[in-house]
GUTIDO-612901 format. One record per residue (C-alpha): x, y negated, z negated; residue in three letters. Coordinates in steps of 0.2 Angstrom, whole numbers, plus 2048, in hexadecimal, padded with zeros to 3 digits. Each point is the difference from the previous one (the first is absolute). Example, Ala and Ser with C-alpha at 12.3 -4.5 7.8 and 13.67 -1.06 7.14 Angstrom:
BEGIN
83E8167D9ALA
8067EF803SER
END
This chain:
BEGIN
AC36A64CCUNK
80880A80EUNK
7F480E7FEUNK
7F17F5802UNK
8077F9811UNK
804812806UNK
7EE8067FCUNK
7F87F1809UNK
80B803810UNK
7FA8137FFUNK
7EE7FB7FFUNK
8027F480FUNK
80980D80BUNK
7F380D7FCUNK
7F17F5805UNK
8097FB810UNK
803813804UNK
7EE8047FCUNK
7F97F280BUNK
80C80580EUNK
7FA8127FFUNK
7ED7FB802UNK
7F8805811UNK
7FA7F180AUNK
7EE804807UNK
7FF800812UNK
7F57F4809UNK
7EF806807UNK
7FE7FD812UNK
7F07F6805UNK
7F580880DUNK
8037F9812UNK
7F47F3805UNK
7F480180FUNK
8057FD812UNK
7F77FA80FUNK
7FE80C80EUNK
7F47FE80FUNK
7F87F07F7UNK
7FC80B7F1UNK
8078007EEUNK
8068117FCUNK
8058057EEUNK
80C80F7FDUNK
7F78107FAUNK
7FC8007EDUNK
8027ED7FEUNK
7F87FA7F0UNK
7F77F2808UNK
7F680C80BUNK
7F68057F1UNK
7FB7ED7FCUNK
7F87FE812UNK
7EF8077FEUNK
7F6802810UNK
7EE803806UNK
7F8805810UNK
7F77F380BUNK
7EE804802UNK
7F27FC80DUNK
7F77F07F9UNK
7EE8017FDUNK
7FD7F27F4UNK
80A7F57F5UNK
7FC7F67F0UNK
7FF7ED802UNK
7FF7F47F1UNK
7F87EF802UNK
7FF7F17F3UNK
7EF7FE7F8UNK
7F77F67F3UNK
7F18047F5UNK
7F27F3800UNK
7EE7FE7FBUNK
7F380880AUNK
7F87F0807UNK
7F080A804UNK
7FE8037EDUNK
8077EF7FAUNK
7F87EF7FCUNK
8097F07FDUNK
7F57F47F6UNK
8017ED804UNK
7F57F27F9UNK
7F37FB80CUNK
7FC7F07F6UNK
80A7F47F5UNK
7FE8027EDUNK
8068067EFUNK
8038127FAUNK
7F58027F1UNK
8018137FDUNK
80B80E807UNK
7F88117FFUNK
80E80C805UNK
8128037FDUNK
80E80780CUNK
7FF813801UNK
7EE8017FCUNK
7F480A80BUNK
7F17F7807UNK
7F180580AUNK
7F87F880FUNK
7F77F07FBUNK
8087FF7EFUNK
8047EE7F9UNK
8127FB800UNK
7FF7EE7FAUNK
7F37F27FDUNK
8037EF808UNK
7F77EF7FBUNK
7FF7F7811UNK
7F67F0803UNK
803804813UNK
7F78107FEUNK
7F27F77F6UNK
7FE7F480FUNK
7FE80F80BUNK
7F38077F4UNK
7F77EF800UNK
800800813UNK
7F7811800UNK
7F37FA7F4UNK
7FD7F080AUNK
7FE80A810UNK
7F380B7F7UNK
7F77F07FBUNK
8017F9812UNK
7F9810807UNK
7F18007F4UNK
7FC7EE805UNK
802803813UNK
7F480F7FEUNK
7F37F57F7UNK
8027F380EUNK
7FE80D80EUNK
7F08077F7UNK
7F87EE7FFUNK
8047FC812UNK
7F9810805UNK
7F07FD7F7UNK
7FF7EE808UNK
804807811UNK
7F280C7FFUNK
7F37F27FDUNK
8087F580DUNK
8077F37F5UNK
812801805UNK
809803811UNK
808811804UNK
8117F7800UNK
7FE7FC7EEUNK
7FC8137FCUNK
80F80580AUNK
80C7F47F7UNK
7FA8077EFUNK
803812806UNK
8127FA806UNK
8037F87EFUNK
7FB8117F7UNK
80C80A80BUNK
80E7F47FDUNK
7FD8017EDUNK
800813801UNK
810800809UNK
8087F57F3UNK
7FA80A7F2UNK
808810808UNK
8107F7802UNK
8017F97EEUNK
7FA8117F8UNK
80D80A80BUNK
80E7F57F9UNK
7FB8027EEUNK
7FC813802UNK
811803807UNK
8097FA7F0UNK
7F28047F3UNK
7EE7FE7FAUNK
7F57F480AUNK
7F77FC7EFUNK
8007EE7F9UNK
80F7F4801UNK
80A8067F1UNK
8117FD808UNK
8068117FAUNK
80980A80DUNK
8048127FDUNK
810808809UNK
7FC812804UNK
80980F807UNK
7F9806810UNK
80B810800UNK
80280E7F3UNK
8128017FAUNK
80C7F97F3UNK
8057EE7FCUNK
812800806UNK
8037EE800UNK
7F97F17F6UNK
8067EE802UNK
7F47F57F5UNK
7FE7FC7EEUNK
7F17F97F6UNK
7FD7EE803UNK
80A7FF810UNK
7FA7F480DUNK
7FF808811UNK
7FC7FA812UNK
7FE809810UNK
80B7F580AUNK
8108027F4UNK
7FF8127FCUNK
810808807UNK
7FE8107F6UNK
7F080A7FDUNK
7F77FE7EFUNK
7FF813800UNK
80580F80BUNK
7F68107FEUNK
80580F809UNK
7FE813800UNK
8128077FCUNK
7FB812803UNK
8017FD813UNK
80E7F5806UNK
8077FB811UNK
812803806UNK
8087F380CUNK
80D80980BUNK
80D7F780BUNK
80180C80FUNK
80A7FF810UNK
7FA803812UNK
805813800UNK
7F68037F0UNK
7EF7FB809UNK
7FE811809UNK
8008097EFUNK
7F87F37F5UNK
7EF7FF807UNK
7F07FF7F6UNK
7FC80F7F5UNK
813805800UNK
8068077F0UNK
8107F97F8UNK
80A8017F0UNK
8027F17F4UNK
8108017F6UNK
8027F47F2UNK
8127FE7F9UNK
7FB7F77F0UNK
7F58107FCUNK
80F80B801UNK
7FC805812UNK
7EE8057FCUNK
7F7803810UNK
7EE7FC805UNK
7F5805810UNK
7FA7F280AUNK
7F67FE810UNK
8027F480EUNK
7F17F5803UNK
8057F280BUNK
80E7FB80CUNK
8047EE804UNK
7FF7FB813UNK
80E7F37FFUNK
8128007FAUNK
8047F57F0UNK
80A7F1807UNK
80A7FF7F0UNK
8058127FCUNK
7FE806812UNK
7F680F7F9UNK
7EF807803UNK
7F48007F1UNK
7F88107FCUNK
7F38027F2UNK
7FD8107F6UNK
7F48057F2UNK
8078097F1UNK
7F68087F2UNK
8057FA7EFUNK
7F58097F3UNK
80D8007F2UNK
8057EE804UNK
813803801UNK
8017F580FUNK
8007ED7FDUNK
7FD7F280CUNK
8107F9808UNK
80A80F7FDUNK
80D80480DUNK
800811807UNK
80680B80FUNK
7F480880CUNK
806810807UNK
7F980A80FUNK
80680D80CUNK
8047FA811UNK
7FD80C80EUNK
80F80380CUNK
7FE806812UNK
812804803UNK
8117FF7F8UNK
80A80A7F2UNK
7FF7FD7EEUNK
80F7FF7F4UNK
8027F97EEUNK
8037EE7FFUNK
8118037F7UNK
807807810UNK
7FE7F080AUNK
80E7F3800UNK
8017EF808UNK
8117FD808UNK
8007EE807UNK
7F17FF80BUNK
7FE813803UNK
7F880E7F5UNK
80A8107FEUNK
7FF8117F8UNK
80D80D7FDUNK
7FC811808UNK
8098107FAUNK
804809810UNK
80A80E7F6UNK
8068037EFUNK
80B7F27FBUNK
7FD7F7811UNK
7F67F0801UNK
7FC7F480EUNK
7F97EF7FFUNK
7F17FE80BUNK
7F77F0805UNK
7ED8017FEUNK
7F17F5803UNK
7F57FC7F1UNK
7EE802804UNK
7F78007EFUNK
8077FC7EFUNK
7F88067F0UNK
8068007EEUNK
806812800UNK
800805812UNK
8047F8811UNK
7FB805811UNK
80D7FF80EUNK
7FA7FF812UNK
811803809UNK
8118077FCUNK
7FC80F7F6UNK
7F7811803UNK
7F580A7F4UNK
80A80E7F8UNK
8117F67FFUNK
8087FF7EFUNK
8027EE7FAUNK
80A7FA7F0UNK
7F47FA7F3UNK
80D7FD7F1UNK
8117F7800UNK
7FE7FB812UNK
80A7F07FBUNK
80F80B7FCUNK
7FF807812UNK
7FF7EE806UNK
8107FC7F6UNK
80A80F805UNK
7FB7FD813UNK
8067EE7FFUNK
8118067F8UNK
80280E80CUNK
7FD7F480FUNK
80C7F37F9UNK
80D80E7FDUNK
7FE805812UNK
8027EE806UNK
8107FE7F7UNK
807810807UNK
7FC7FB811UNK
8097EF7FEUNK
80F8087F9UNK
80280D80EUNK
80E7FC80BUNK
END
């Protein structure tokens, strides 16, 4: 029993001796932080944070990309919305959504007593003209032999002219919507443009009326050429005139781009969005673009003066824009600048920076934090100074 206790004490003493002989690693000194000198943040030489602060030179600005919100819509010059001109019932539908149609092709048939009444009016006008012509011929014969007075002949001629006018009116109304043949009450709804049936809002047997039709019965359009509605601001007008070329970027198509051409600029500002509506035309032969797609229009805005830097170099501190300028290796100064043009990747500064100066483009927030800490440290030292 005694030997066991002796062995245990020996083991414990040996462990304590070994632990006491182990060398304790000396702490590694952290690099000194930056200091403020002449309103500049100065890092010690070979400070590891210097490698994190990427810089680039400011350049003379010539143009900057500008992105504007846009929406793809049907080309109204190649679109027809079909509404019923007369009340009636749909008896036959000849086309389906997505079907290509030619000019004059029948879309649907409508049985319409109102259209039949218009056809009857045309037939009656033709009968009245025939009768008026016969009366005029008879009056002319009687006038030639001195049986009737001239006023009777003139009255018959006026009745014929009135009948001719009425026939033209009645026939024009019928021919506008279909055949001027006998009153069969069959109205054919036709396409007046060549394109594709992109919308259909009727079913067979449905009753339709022209005074209650909120949505068109059919929408036929040519999807190979679409319009782009652009919401622009006043500075964009100088570059987005008619025939200007722009890029259409569609996020839902993985950023696929299309070339578009400006065709019209509105002469007023939209009272709701406070934007100026600009219309562009885009070719869509493969029909990737769909109506009501949201997109972005990008163009290059011409710049007359200013310097250009990456957008990542600009910071907003309160109400003032600033950039960090590298004046020497490891020496950085905050500079107040005036923003002139803002793009998605580049910005143009009109004041506060010169071309050729090095600006920080990465980890600028780190500089802002270090600058704040250094200033607070200086303020504390100033307060504690006797």
